[in-house]
C-alpha positions, -999 to 999 in steps of 0.1 A, spaced: -189 496 7 -168 493 -25 -168 513 -57 -168 495 -91 -164 520 -119 -180 514 -153 -167 516 -188 -135 538 -190 -138 554 -155 -112 552 -128 -116 558 -91 -88 579 -75 -78 587 -40 -59 620 -37 -24 619 -23 -20 643 6 -6 677 -6 27 690 7 24 710 38 58 727 34 77 741 5 111 729 -5 126 759 13 107 750 45 78 774 45 47 759 61 16 763 39 -18 770 54 -47 748 42 -60 777 21 -27 781 3 -25 745 -7 -37 736 -42 -60 708 -51 -38 677 -54 -32 666 -89 -14 634 -79 -36 605 -69 -35 568 -63 -57 545 -85 -82 526 -63 -104 509 -89 -104 507 -127 -134 501 -150 -133 473 -176 -129 496 -207 -147 483 -237 -167 502 -263 -173 538 -253 -190 563 -277 -184 538 -306 -146 535 -298 -128 506 -283 -111 517 -251 -82 498 -235 -75 505 -199 -38 514 -193 -38 522 -156 -38 497 -128 -49 497 -92 -21 510 -69 -4 532 -95 1 569 -88 -11 592 -116 -13 629 -125 -47 642 -134 -61 673 -150 -66 700 -123 -104 702 -123 -113 668 -137 -137 642 -124 -165 639 -100 -158 640 -62 -176 616 -40 -175 607 -3 -181 571 7 -177 558 42 -160 590 53 -133 588 26 -131 612 -4 -126 598 -39 -126 612 -74 -141 594 -104 -125 604 -137 -124 591 -173 -91 575 -182 -86 603 -208 -84 628 -178 -53 610 -165 -22 628 -179 6 605 -168 15 575 -147 42 582 -121 69 555 -124 
C-alpha cells in the first residue's frame, strides 16, 4: 500500500533517535524525545489551499526538521508515518 498526500501535505518517516549522548551515556526509550528529524516519503501536488497558491519546496528523500508536535501519525503495513502540512516543516537538512 502506498500513501499519496493531497494538497500541501507531506508524508514523513521519522529518523531513528540517538540512543547515546555525545558523552557516551546510553538513553532509555523513555528518555528519548520524539524525533524532529524525518525523511520525506511523499509530497502532495500543492496548488490552491485556502485561497492561496502553494508551491511545494520539499522533495522525496530529503531530510527535514519539523515542529515538535505537528502532524498526524499513521501506521500502514507496520510502518509509522507522520502526515504534516508543508508549513509545519521548519528546515531542510542539506
